[in-house]
N, C-alpha and C positions, 0 to 999 in steps of 0.2 A: 414625161410625166412628172409631175409637181411633187418636190419633197417634203416628207410628212415632217412636222416639226414635233419631236418627241418631246421636248421640253415644255412645250405650250400643253400637252396631254397633261404631263406631270403637275404642273401648277392647276391645272383645272380638277385633278384628280385632289390635289392636296385641299384646295378650296372646297370641293364636295365634302371632303373628311371635316375639314373643320365646321361645315354648315351641319353635318350629320350629328357631330358630337354637341354642338351647341344646342341644336333641336331636341337632343335626346332627352337633354337633362332639363331644358328651358321648359318643358311641357310639365313641371312639377313644380312650376312657380307657385300654386297655390299654398304648398306646403312652405315654401320660402317666406311668402308674405305672412302665412300664419304666424310661424317661429319667429319672425322678425318681429311682428307685432307683440306678441306673448313676450319676447326678451324686452323688447322696449317698454312695454308695460311694466314688466316685472322691475326694470330699471327705475323708472318714473317712481314707483311705489317705494322702491328702495330709497330713493332721494327724498321722496314725500315725508318719509318716515325716520329719515338719518338726520342727525343733527350735524351741521357743518362743522369742521375743524378747520382753523386758520393757522399759519406760522407768521408770527411776529418777529422781527429781527432788528437788534440794535448792535452797535460796534464800540468797541472801548481800546484806546490807544495804551500800551503799556510802554511806560519810559523806561530810562535807565534810573536805578535806584538812587543816584546820588551824582553830583557835578563832579568833574576833575579835581575842582580845588578842595571840594569837602572829602574825598578819598586821600588827597596828599595830606590833609590832617590827620585823618584817620589812617593812620600806617598798617593797622590791622588788616583795612580792606582795600588796600590800594592796587592790589592785582586780580581783584573781584569784579567783574563786569557787571554785577548786581542784574541782570536779566534771568527769570526762569520761568518760562511761559506753561510748563506744566504745571509748577506749582501755582501759579494764578488761575489756571484752570480748573484746578482741585479746590481751590480756595472760592471760586465763584460757582460751583456746584456743591459747596458744602451746605449742611442745614443750619449752620451759625450765621451764615450770610443771610440765607433764607429768612430766618429768623429776624433780622435787622431789617430787611425788606418788608418784611410784614407788617413790622412795626410803624410803618408809613401808610399802610392798607388797612382795606376793611374787609378782608377776604375769609373772616372767621363766619359770617353768616351769607348764604347763597339767597338769591330771590328769583323765584321763577313765575311766568305767565301761567295761568290754568289753563290748559288746552289738553285734549285728548290725542292730537296727531302725535307731537313729539316735545320734549322739555325745551323750554326757550327760556336762557337764562336773562333777567333783566339787566343785572348788575346795578351800574349808576342810573338806570332808567325805573328804578323801583319807587313807588310812591311812599314807601314805607323805609324806615331805617329800625334796626335791633342792635340794642347794646347791650353785652352781655357781661356778665360778672364771672368771668373766668375762675376766679378765686373759690366759687362755690362750685358744689356738684352740678354738672349738667346733663342733659340728655342730647347727645349727639347723633348726626347720619339720620334722624328721623325727621319726615316731612310735615309741617302744619301748615293747616289752611289757613288764612286771616281775611276776614270778610271786612272792608270798610263800612260801617253803618252809618257814620256821619263823621264829619270833622273832628268830633271829639272821641268818638265810641269806635269799638271794633270787637269783633267775634273770632274766637278761635274753633277750628274743628281738626279732628283727625283726618287725614288722607287715605282713602281707602283706593285699591289698586282697581283702574278700570279695564275696559276690554283690550285694548290695545297695552295695556303695562304687562310686558312678558317675565319684567322682573319683581314678583308678587314677594318674594321674600325680602324685608325691609326693617329696619331697627322700629321696634315699638317706641311710640311717644309717651309723654307724659301725659296719662290720661286725667289727672288731676285738674289741669288747666284748659280742657276741651268743654265746649258748648257753653261758656261763659262770656259774659259782655264786660269790656275792660275799657279804660280811658286811656287815650295816649298819654305818654310820659308815667304812667304807672309803673311801678315795680311789681311785676309778678314773681312772688317767691313761694316756692314750695319745697319739698325735701330732696327734690331732683333738677329743680330746674331754678332759676333766678336772672331775668333780664327785664327789660322795658324796651317798650315800642313806642316810637317816634314818627308822625307824620310830617313828611318833608315836601309833599305835594298835595294841598289840600284842593279839595273840587273832585275828588275821586272816589264820591260816594257810589257804592256798588260794587267796585271793582275788589277781585279776589287775586291775590297774592299767596303764593307758595314759599314758605321760606325754610331753611335747614340750617343747623348749627353744626360747624366743621369743628372737629377737634385740632386745636392749634399744632400740636406735635404730630400729628397725621398729614395735618395741611402742609407743615415744613418739610415733611419726610417726601409728599408727593411733589412738591414745587421743585424740591432740590433735584429729585430724579427727572423732571420733565425738561430742565434746562441743558440745551446742547451747545457747549463751547468747542469752536474750531479756530485755527489759524486762517487769516485771508490769504495768504501764501507763505511759501515757505522762509522769503527774505524779507518779511515784514513782522512786526510786534503788533499787530492789530487782532484782538479777538473778535471773532463774530459770535453772538450770543442771541440764540433762537429759542422759542419753545412753540409748543402747539396748542391752540386752545379754542374752545367754542365760543368764546366772545373776544373780537378783536381788541377793544378798550380793555378789558380785563387783561390780555395778556401784554398789551401796549404799557399799561401802568406797572405790572411787574418786573417787565424788563427793563424799565427806566427806574424804578426804585431798587432793583438790585444793583445797576451800575453807580447809582448814586450811592448805595451802602456800602458798597465796594471801595469807592474813592474815601468815604468818610472814614470806613475801619482802616485803610491803609493810613491815612492822615493820623488817626487817635493811636495806633500801633506805633507811627514814629514818633509822636510826640511823648507816647507814654515811655518809649525806652529812654530819650533823650531828660524825661523829667525823673525817673527812678536814676537814672545814673547820676544826676546833680544830687539829689537828694542822698545817695549812699556816699557819692564822695563828700559830701559836707558832714555827715555823719561822721564819716574815717577821719576827715581832717581835724575835728573836734578832738577826738580822743589823740589823734598824733600829735597834735600841737602840745596838748598837756603832758602827755608821755616825754616827748623828746625835750622840753623846758625842764622838766623834772631830771632827766637824765645830764643835760648839761650842767645843771647847778652840781649834780652830785660829782660830774668829772672834774669839773673846775676845784671843787673842795678837796677831790681826792689827791689831785696833782699839786696842790698847795700844801696840804698835809704830809705827804709822803717824800716831796722833792725826788721824783722820778728821774732816773739815768735813760738812755736810749737802748733798749736791750733787743729792739725788732729783729736785728740780723741774726742773733744768735737762735731767738726763738722760731725766724722763719725757716731757718735749715733744718732745725729737728723736726717743725711741723710738716714740711716738704717731704720728708723722707716717709714719716707716718701714713702721709696721704699715698705715695706711691705703694707703698707696702699692702695698704687696704685695697688698692686696684688690683695689684697681682692676688691676693688671697681672694676676690670676688671672682677672678678669673678661674681659678684652679677649681671654686666651688662649682661653677657652671659647666666645666668640661666633667667634674666628676659626677653632676648631676644626669650628664647625656650619657657617661659610660653605664651607668646604673640602668638608665631606661633600655640601652642597647642590652644590656644581661637579663633585665625581666623580659624584652622580646623574644630573646633567644630560648629562654626558660619555657615559654609558651609552646615552643614547638610548631610557630604559623608557617604556612608556606605562603602567604603574600607579604611581601617587603615593599610593596608600593608607597608606603607611608613614612619608610626609613629615611632619614636625612642624612647626607652625604658627610663626613666629619670635616671636610674642607671647607663646607658652605658655613660652617658656624665657627672656623679658626682653629681647628683641632690638626696642628701639622705632624699627621703620622700617614706615610704612605702605604705602610702595611696595612692598616685600619681601613683606610680610604679604599684600597685594591680589593679587599675582602668585602666590605659591603658593596662596592660597586659590582662585584662579580655575582653576588647573592641576588641583588636587584636585577641584574640581566636575567639570570634563571628563573626568576619569579615571573617576569614579564613574558618570559617563552612558555613557561608553562600556562599562564593563564591564556596565552594567544591559543595553544593546543585545545585546552578545555572548552574553548567556543565551538569545536569539531569533532572532538572525541571524548572518551569517559577517562576517567582517573585510572582504570586499568589497562588502558593504551601503553604498549612497550616503550615508546619515545617518552610519554609522562613519567613513567618509571625510572628510565636512563636520567630525565631531570632530576628526580627527587634523591636519586642516588647521589648525585654530583652536590645538591643543595645539603644534603645530609654532611657531606665531607666538609664544605664549606663552612657551615654553622658551627662544626665541632673547632675547626680551626679559629673563628670569629670569636666563638665563646672562651676559648683559652687566653687570646690575645687581650680581651676586654678585660677578663679577670687581672692579668698582668697590669693591665694601664691604670685599672680602679687601686690597687695596692700600691702601685709608683706614684701616684696621684696623691692618695692619702698622705704618704710619706712627705712629699714635697710639702702641702698643707701644712703638715704639723712643724715643719721645720721655719716655714714661714711664719706662722703664729709664734713660736719663740722668739724670732726676731723682732717682731712687732711689739711683745712685752718688754724687750730690752730696751726700746726706743720710748715706751711709755714710761719707764721708770728713770730715764734721764728728763722727759718733761717735766716730771713731777720735783725734781730738784731745783727747778727756779723758785726764785724768790715769791711767797705768797702775795706782796702788795702787788708785785710787777704781772703776776698772772690775773688777779683782781682788776689791775687798771686795764688791760686786754679785753676782759670781759665786757666792762661798763663802755669802753671806746666802742667797741664792735655792735652792741645794743644802742646805742646814740646814733652810729654812722647808719646801721640799717633804716631807723625810724626817719633820719632825715632824707635818705633817699625816697623813701616811699611818699613821703610828705610832698618832695617835690615832683614826683611823678603825677601825684594825685592834683597837684593845682595844675599841672599842664592839661590834663584830662577834664578837668571842670571848666577851662577856658574853652577847649575845643567842644565840649557838650552846649554849653551856653551859646556858642556861635552857630552850631548847627540846629539849635531850637529856634533861634531866632530867624533863621534863614529857611525853617520847614515848609514845604508846599508838598502836596501831592506828588507822585511820580506818574500817574495815571491822569487820563481826561478822557471823556465821553466825546467820542469822533462822532457818531450818527445816533440821535434818539430814535425809540422805536416809534412808527406812527400808525403805517398801513400794515395790513396782514395779507397773505396770500392763501388762498383754498387750496389745501392740500388733501383733503378727504370730505365729500367722495369727490373724485375728479370726474365731473358731470360729462364734459365732452369726451372724454376718454372710454368712459362707461358707455355712453350711448353708443359710440363707435364699436366697442367691443359686444355691444349688444346687437347690433344690426350685423357685427361678422359671424357672430354666433348662430345666431337666427338664420342666417344663411349656410353657413359651413355644417352646422349639424344635420339638417336634413340632407344637406348635399352630399356629406360623408356618411350618413345611414345609406343614402341611395347608392352610392357608389360602392360601398361594402356589400350592399344586397346585390348589386349587380357581378359584384366581384365573386360572389358566393352561389350566386344562382346560375344553375347548368342549364336550365331550360331555353327554348328558343323564344325570344322575345321581339322579333321583327323580322323583316322580310332581309335585311343585311346578314341577321344571324344565320336566317335560313340559306341563303346563299354560300356562306361560309362553310355550313356543315352540312348541306345536303346536295350531293351532287346530282341529284335527278332533277330535271325540267320542270319547272312549275306551270301547271297548268291554268289554274284559277285560285282565288282568295275566298273563304268566306266570312262573312261579318258576323259578329257576336249578336246572338239572338237573344232579345229580353222578353220575347214572348213568353206565355205559359204554356206553349204546346208545342211537340215536336213538329209536327205537321204544318211547317212554317209555308211552305209554298202552296199547299193546298187550303190554308184557313187565312193567310195575309198573303194572298198574291201580288200585293202592291207594295209589299215591304222591301227594304234593302236587301235583307237575306234571300227572300225570292229571287230578286233581280240577279243577286250573285250565282244562283242555281241556274237560271237561264242563260249567263253566260258561260257556266261551265259546261251546258249541255250543247252551246253552240261551239266552243272549242272540242268538245268530244266529237261533234257532227264531221268538224272539219278533219280531224286525226282519222276518223274512220269513215272518209267517205268512199263510196263504191261498193261498200259491202251493205247486204242486205239486212243482216241481223249483226247487232253489236252487241258482245257479251261484255261486261264492264266488272270487274272485281275491285272491291272496296276494303281496304286493309289499313292497319296503322303499326305503331311499335307496340303500345300497351293498351290497356282499356282507359276509356274515359276521354279518348281524343276524338270523339265525333264521328266514328265511322259508320254507327248506325244511323245517326242523325244524317249525315252525308249522302247514307246509300238511299234512306229513304225519301228524302227532299230531293235527289237527284231524280229518282224514279217518277217522283211526283211533277217535276218539271218537263221529263220525256213525256208523261203522260198527258200534260196539258198541252204538248206540241204535238198532238194527234198520232203519238207512236203508241203502239199497244205493248206495255212496259208491266214486267213481272219483278218483283222485287225478292228474293230469297234471303231467308236468315240461314246461313251457314255456319253461323257461329253456335257450336252445340253445346259449349260447355257454359256461356251465360248468354241466354236467349233474351232478346229483348224485343225483336220486331212484331211479336204477335200482341204485346201489349201495347204497342202505338196504334193499333187496329182494333184496341179492345178485343181481341180474338182470344177465346178462353178454352176451345178443344186441343186436346194433347196429339192431336194428329199433325204431322208435319215430316221436315226433310228425313229427321232422324228414324221415323216409321217406314218410311219408303225405302231407304238404303239397306233397311234389315227385312226387306221383302213382305211386312204386313199389309200395305195399303198400295195401290197402283199410282201412278203419276197424277192422273187427273184428279185423284182423291185429295191431293192436298196442295192445289191451287185453288185460291179462295178470291173471290172479288172485293174489290173495296166498294166503299159508298160513293167513290169518284170512276167517271167515265175513263177507260182505259189503263187503269191501274188495278194491278192483281198482286197477291202477295202469297209467299208460300213461308209458313212459320218453320220453325226450328224443328217443333215437335219436343217429346219428352228428351231429358238429357241421358244421353247412353253413357256406358261404361268404357267403353272405347271410341271416343269422338275421332281420334286421328285416323284410326283404320277405318272407320266407315267412309270418312271422305276420300281416301284411296283407293275406293272399291269400284270396278267397273260399272257399276250402277249409277254411280255420279254422272260420267260421261253420257251413259244412255240420257239421262234426266236431263243433262245439257242440251242433248240433240233434240231432246223431245221439246224442251221449251224455245229452243232456236228454230224450230220449225213452226211453232205457232204464235211467238211472239217478235215484235220488232226490236224490242230491247230485253236485254236480261242484267239484271244487277244482282250481284252477290254481295254480301253484307258475311266476310270471313272472319275468323279469331284473328287477332293482333298477332301480327309477324313477331313480335320479338318475345313473345312468350309460347308459342307452339310451332310445331315443324311442319304442319301438314299444309301451311298457307304457302309455302313456297313452292310446293308441288302443284297445286291449284292456279297458280300464276301463270304457268304455261300452259293452262287450258282456255284462257280469255284471250279477247281482242286487246281489251286495255284494262291496265292495272293502275288504281288509282291509291296512292299512299298519303294517308290523313298525318300531317303535322298539326298538331293545335299550339297556339299562342300561348307562352309563357305557362306550358303543360308539358310539353314533350322534351324531353331529356336529350342533350346534345349526343351524349355516348349511346343512347338508343338508336340513332340512325346510322351507326358504324355498320351495322350488319347489311341494310339495304343497300348502302353505300358500296361496301365489297361486292354484293351480289350484281350490282348493276355494272361495276367497274369492270367484273370480270367477265360480264356476258352470261351470267347464269340465268339473269331474267330480262325480258325485254318488254318493250312497250310498256314502262312504268313511268309515270306522272306524279308528280307532288301537288297536292291540295291543302292551302295554308289555311287552316280552320280557325273560327273564333278570334277573328280581328277586333279586337277594343279600339284601337286608335292608331291610324296608320297616316296623320298628318306630318310626322317626320320622316317618313320614307319618301326620300328625294327620288327623281327620277335617274334612270340609270340600275335602280335597284328592283324596280317592279319589272317583271320580265315575264314570259310564257304567253300563252294564247287566251289568257284568262280575261276579266274585265279590271284588272287592277288600277286602269286609269280612273274609274268610278270612285275609286276610294281615296284619291286625294282630297286635302281639304276637309278633312274627317265626315266624308261620303256625304257632303252639302248637295251633292248633284242629285244622288239617289233619292234622298230625302226630300228633295224639293219636288223632284219630278215625279217620283213614283211614291206617294203619300198614302197614308192610310185612308179608310173611308171619311167623308165628311164630319161624321160626329165626332170622331177620334182626332183630327184636324182641330177641330174647333176647341177641343179641351186642350190640346197642348198649346196651342195658341194662347189660351187663358192663362195656363198654368207657367207659359213662358214668361207672359207679361206681371207675373207675381214674382217670379224667382228667377229671373233674368241675371241678376248678380251673381246668383249663387250657384249658376248652373255649371259655369267651368270649373267652380271649386268642387263641386259636386262629382263631375265626372273626373277630375285629377285626382280627387281621394278615393277613386275605386280601386280597389284590391286587383292589381294583375296578377 
């Protein structure tokens, strides 16, 4: 025996699964096409009415601020590298530098072409040029329309918002200049405006240009914020300068002007520093030279007149002692101030000593004081840590508070003693200083005066020499002054940054596909109804006997009135399947039920009976749904006599059987709605009625109540040869099939078969999922076989062909958009 290759079966099953999923969602392609078209159209409109924005970039090299030789001459800057890119970045983005750059450009007036689509700035392509006197009051941010009447004259008009102008709120213009004719070059001056218009491109008669004055201060702020500065990499001093603009040429000119202004500013600042230094040095040298010469003459004259001896040794000894005592006095004052601050801290009764400085840090050599303060600081830190998790009434916190009070008392007493001792030491030191001051005063008056004159002369001489050195250094630096920075790359071209058209179209296509796809997936997830035969196979354990297509006819008697339709053929196939199942029996009793109302059981009962009657079988269809009777209305029957009146014994069996207008087809209406339909259907008279019908008819079709709503249907199913359970596509809920599945699995009901009703589209139901004895093969390829072979009458077919020629492109879309 040949061994079965299970892996091959698994692969075929996986391929079938993939084909099923693809076909399941690909049938909604008209929705995908529609949404993709809508999103792409919306993207196109967005691009059409959106002004493009470009990024323009230039680069600047930041060099060392000075050469090594210059730094050697300037000893104050010898250890400074001179590079600070953060400062350079801030300077490039400053308003002051933006102001310097704007002086080179003509950005205070914006020019636009008149269009209803979007603003198109002309910039340097404008045929006119407006020169504005900014010392005069001006109306800014108000668009003005200019029409060129000739090469000499023009007219100004107010700009009104158009249909596509969504920004209706705009500054009001100077109405006094509107609707007047002016000459090019003429100064237009009012109380609110002063400017003149020049024609730079003659021969543009009839052109309309919109211009707008921009406030220079606002423009400086706007351009300063628009500049982005970054380093090319962390190892270089090259700055990348970029801005976003709607006009590439305008952004290019501004970036280049900004870099040039930065270089000029840097050079001017360097020159200014050197020039100011030289001027200041020259001014000070003039003063010092006169003063030094005066002191020199005074010193010579004093020495000649007084014939002084050398007393510098004695003078230096006394002066050194006085300086030493002054230094000690300053130290005592510093310590006294520290002790007084500690005392004030203690008196405030604070619990936080985190800011207290230890005496050893400031040079107070007192071990006891240092230890007390260190203990107090440690306790304060422990207390603060505890308060992060507990409150102030916690026992541990209270324990620390007690310890801190003891340390505070000891520290306060120690600080008071230190203050008294320090004051005593200071008083003693001041007395010693006064003694030396008296000794210094005993020196001869002439020698003391000579010392003062000599000291002043020496001071002026030192300053004069230092200034001479600095003047020479400043002169050398100014002579060798060049800019420390250079333009590496000028801004030339721009890169489109908004809108990103390729990306937006790709996103539009993706959203156009994913949005309906996501909606369909979500609908599939939350839709608990039976959607196709695959779903039916998963949730319906009963064998399927046939499928019934969705009827678009305006009648329920499809088999009788439209015998050539596809739905009628599906009932013939169902009839054949039933004949095969019940072969050998002279009479076939068929019960038709479903889960709930609306699934088509009455429709199925009527048309199945009609198919049997057309097959030369004497058939009767019984309306056994006593709660919601419908069968009588299908036959336009109005009498109230029916099954219910028979079951309660008011009429005989032959009185409730009515012939229809068609041969071999009879029907039994439900009759009046009784108060106890469940009990009536379980009476022995129903069995008697069945026997009566079985003797007189070839086929008996019972239309019963929905099985999921009532209980009597289960008992009725045991009385019939074949029980048909109707499931409707996109209507029957999966949970409603649990009951019939359990009954079938537990063998409480037998001879039960499923009928899949209301099939809209079975084109994605692959082989292997259509099963049973019915005509499911006829529904592949969207029922083309049945519609081609079993057509309607000739006139109807002609109408369909004529309609299909007109609406063939929309046929698939209309079919796909049908709500399922």
